[in-house]
C-alpha positions in Angstrom: 0.0 0.0 0.0 1.4 3.4 -0.9 1.1 6.5 1.3 -2.5 7.8 1.7 -3.9 11.0 2.9 -7.5 11.7 4.3 -8.8 15.2 5.1 -11.8 17.1 6.3 -12.4 20.7 7.3 -14.6 21.0 10.4 -15.6 24.1 12.5 -12.7 26.1 11.1 -10.1 23.3 11.8 -8.2 21.1 9.3 -8.2 17.4 10.4 -5.9 15.0 8.4 -4.8 11.5 8.6 -1.6 10.2 6.9 -1.1 6.6 6.4 2.6 5.6 5.5 3.3 2.2 4.1 6.1 -0.1 5.2 6.6 -3.2 7.2 4.4 -1.6 9.8 2.0 1.1 8.8 2.6 4.6 10.5 -0.8 6.4 11.0 -0.5 10.1 11.9 -3.4 12.3 13.0 -2.9 16.1 12.3 -5.0 19.0 13.5 -4.3 22.4 11.7 -1.2 20.9 10.4 0.2 19.7 13.8 0.6 16.1 14.7 -1.6 15.2 17.7 -1.4 11.5 17.6 0.3 8.6 15.8 0.3 4.8 15.8 2.4 2.0 14.3 0.3 -0.9 13.2 1.3 -4.3 11.7 -1.7 -6.6 12.2 -5.0 -4.8 12.9 -7.5 -4.1 10.2 -8.8 -1.0 12.0 -7.4 1.5 14.4 -8.8 4.6 16.3 -6.8 7.7 17.1 -8.1 10.5 19.4 -7.4 14.2 19.5 -8.9 17.5 20.4 -10.0 20.6 18.4 -8.1 23.5 20.0 -11.1 25.7 20.7 -11.7 27.9 23.9 -13.3 24.6 25.2 -11.4 21.8 23.6 -13.5 19.4 21.6 -12.5 15.8 21.8 -12.9 13.6 18.7 -12.0 10.2 17.4 -10.8 9.1 13.9 -11.4 5.6 12.8 -9.3 4.1 10.0 -10.6 0.8 8.6 -9.7 -1.8 5.9 -6.0 -1.4 6.5 -5.2 -5.0 5.5 -7.7 -5.5 2.6 -5.9 -5.6 -0.7 -9.2 -5.6 -2.6 -10.5 -2.4 -0.9 -9.0 1.0 -0.1 -8.8 2.2 3.4 -11.6 4.3 4.8 -11.3 7.0 7.4 -14.3 8.4 9.5 -14.3 11.4 11.9 -16.5 10.7 15.0 -17.4 14.1 16.6 -20.4 15.2 18.7 -22.2 11.9 18.0 -21.8 12.3 14.2 -19.8 10.0 11.8 -18.3 12.2 9.0 -16.5 10.5 6.1 -13.0 11.9 5.5 -12.4 11.8 1.7 -9.0 10.7 0.4 -6.8 13.4 -1.2 -3.4 13.2 -3.0 -0.8 12.6 -0.4 1.7 15.4 0.5 4.9 14.9 -1.5 3.3 13.2 -4.6 1.6 10.1 -3.2 -1.1 8.1 -5.0 -3.9 10.5 -6.2 -7.4 10.0 -5.1 -10.0 8.5 -7.4 -11.8 11.5 -9.1 -15.1 9.5 -9.5 
Protein backbone atom coordinates (compact mmCIF):
# COMPACT_ATOMS: atom_id res chain seq x y z
CA UNK A 1 0.00 0.00 0.00
CA UNK A 2 1.34 3.42 -0.90
CA UNK A 3 1.04 6.52 1.28
CA UNK A 4 -2.53 7.75 1.71
CA UNK A 5 -3.98 11.07 2.88
CA UNK A 6 -7.50 11.73 4.24
CA UNK A 7 -8.77 15.18 5.11
CA UNK A 8 -11.82 17.11 6.28
CA UNK A 9 -12.37 20.71 7.37
CA UNK A 10 -14.63 21.03 10.40
CA UNK A 11 -15.59 24.09 12.48
CA UNK A 12 -12.69 26.12 11.11
CA UNK A 13 -10.12 23.37 11.72
CA UNK A 14 -8.21 21.10 9.37
CA UNK A 15 -8.22 17.40 10.37
CA UNK A 16 -5.97 15.04 8.43
CA UNK A 17 -4.83 11.44 8.60
CA UNK A 18 -1.65 10.24 6.89
CA UNK A 19 -1.05 6.51 6.38
CA UNK A 20 2.54 5.65 5.52
CA UNK A 21 3.26 2.20 4.16
CA UNK A 22 6.07 -0.10 5.15
CA UNK A 23 6.60 -3.24 7.20
CA UNK A 24 4.43 -1.58 9.84
CA UNK A 25 2.03 1.19 8.83
CA UNK A 26 2.59 4.55 10.48
CA UNK A 27 -0.71 6.39 10.96
CA UNK A 28 -0.54 10.07 11.89
CA UNK A 29 -3.37 12.35 13.02
CA UNK A 30 -2.94 16.08 12.37
CA UNK A 31 -5.06 19.04 13.48
CA UNK A 32 -4.35 22.35 11.75
CA UNK A 33 -1.14 20.84 10.36
CA UNK A 34 0.24 19.74 13.75
CA UNK A 35 0.61 16.09 14.70
CA UNK A 36 -1.61 15.27 17.69
CA UNK A 37 -1.39 11.48 17.57
CA UNK A 38 0.28 8.58 15.83
CA UNK A 39 0.36 4.82 15.85
CA UNK A 40 2.42 2.06 14.25
CA UNK A 41 0.29 -0.88 13.21
CA UNK A 42 1.20 -4.25 11.71
CA UNK A 43 -1.71 -6.60 12.23
CA UNK A 44 -4.96 -4.74 12.89
CA UNK A 45 -7.48 -4.07 10.17
CA UNK A 46 -8.87 -1.01 12.01
CA UNK A 47 -7.45 1.55 14.40
CA UNK A 48 -8.77 4.57 16.27
CA UNK A 49 -6.83 7.73 17.09
CA UNK A 50 -8.08 10.48 19.40
CA UNK A 51 -7.45 14.19 19.42
CA UNK A 52 -8.95 17.53 20.38
CA UNK A 53 -9.94 20.57 18.38
CA UNK A 54 -8.11 23.51 20.00
CA UNK A 55 -11.07 25.77 20.73
CA UNK A 56 -11.76 27.82 23.89
CA UNK A 57 -13.35 24.64 25.18
CA UNK A 58 -11.30 21.79 23.61
CA UNK A 59 -13.52 19.47 21.61
CA UNK A 60 -12.45 15.79 21.77
CA UNK A 61 -12.89 13.57 18.72
CA UNK A 62 -11.93 10.16 17.37
CA UNK A 63 -10.82 9.15 13.90
CA UNK A 64 -11.45 5.55 12.82
CA UNK A 65 -9.29 4.09 10.03
CA UNK A 66 -10.61 0.83 8.59
CA UNK A 67 -9.69 -1.74 5.94
CA UNK A 68 -5.95 -1.37 6.50
CA UNK A 69 -5.22 -4.97 5.53
CA UNK A 70 -7.69 -5.42 2.65
CA UNK A 71 -5.92 -5.51 -0.67
CA UNK A 72 -9.19 -5.56 -2.61
CA UNK A 73 -10.52 -2.40 -0.89
CA UNK A 74 -8.98 0.98 -0.16
CA UNK A 75 -8.75 2.16 3.45
CA UNK A 76 -11.60 4.26 4.79
CA UNK A 77 -11.37 7.05 7.35
CA UNK A 78 -14.21 8.41 9.50
CA UNK A 79 -14.30 11.36 11.92
CA UNK A 80 -16.41 10.73 15.04
CA UNK A 81 -17.36 14.07 16.61
CA UNK A 82 -20.36 15.20 18.66
CA UNK A 83 -22.20 11.94 17.97
CA UNK A 84 -21.78 12.29 14.20
CA UNK A 85 -19.85 10.08 11.79
CA UNK A 86 -18.26 12.19 9.04
CA UNK A 87 -16.52 10.48 6.12
CA UNK A 88 -13.03 11.83 5.48
CA UNK A 89 -12.37 11.83 1.74
CA UNK A 90 -9.02 10.73 0.38
CA UNK A 91 -6.82 13.36 -1.21
CA UNK A 92 -3.46 13.19 -2.95
CA UNK A 93 -0.74 12.57 -0.38
CA UNK A 94 1.68 15.37 0.43
CA UNK A 95 4.85 14.85 -1.57
CA UNK A 96 3.22 13.27 -4.60
CA UNK A 97 1.66 10.10 -3.25
CA UNK A 98 -1.10 8.17 -4.95
CA UNK A 99 -3.89 10.50 -6.15
CA UNK A 100 -7.46 9.96 -5.03
CA UNK A 101 -9.95 8.51 -7.47
CA UNK A 102 -11.77 11.49 -9.05
CA UNK A 103 -15.02 9.55 -9.54
